[in-house]
Residue, then its C-alpha position, 0 to 999 in steps of 0.5 A: r444444607v436443608p434448614l430441618v425445622e423439628g418435626d423433620m427428622i425422623p427416628t426409624p429402627r434399621f438395627q437391634h440392639g437400639l441404633v437407629s438411623r435418621q431419615c428426614k421427611n423432606y429429602m427430595q429438596e431442589y438442587r441449588e447449581e454448586d450443589k450439582y458441580w460439587m457432586g459432579l465432581a464426587l462422581v468424577q470419584a467414583k469413576k475414577a474408583s470404577n477403573l480399579g475396580e472399587v464400588p465406584v464411590g467418590a467424595v470432595l469435600v469443601d468450604g464455605a468460603g465455596r473452596l475445593v479442600a479434598e477430594g477422594f474416591n473408595q480404595v479398600e480392594t486396592s489398599c488393603d484397607a476396610s476404612a479406606h471409603a471415598e468419605m475417608n479418604c477425603m476427610r483424611a486428605a481435607a485434615k492434612a490439606l488444612q492441618n485441623w481435623r475438624l473440618l469445621n465449616c466444610t460440607l462433603y458431596c458423597t455420591l452413595e449415603p455413607c455408611v456407619t462409621c464414615w457419617g460418625 
């Protein structure tokens, strides 16, 4: 949600074999109240994961009009599915709800930085 200008993104080597992670120099921006609200709902999802003995990660997806589309929490252990991360579960539910895998004009709020797979 923070507009980026040229020079904000700095490539930083993170892994071997040429895979590069990008970090934003100015990542500590002020958050809007709505961002805090949605992150609060993501934290509720993380608590659900924690209650099941999962790594406590939660996510919610909001459309461009500010409506909740879907939510998800980590279920790797309980589902025996290595891809059942909070972000993936949330995006799967959102795609089903919207009947479209392209989640255009949506914002994903997650309690942790997504892994490489979830980042897409």
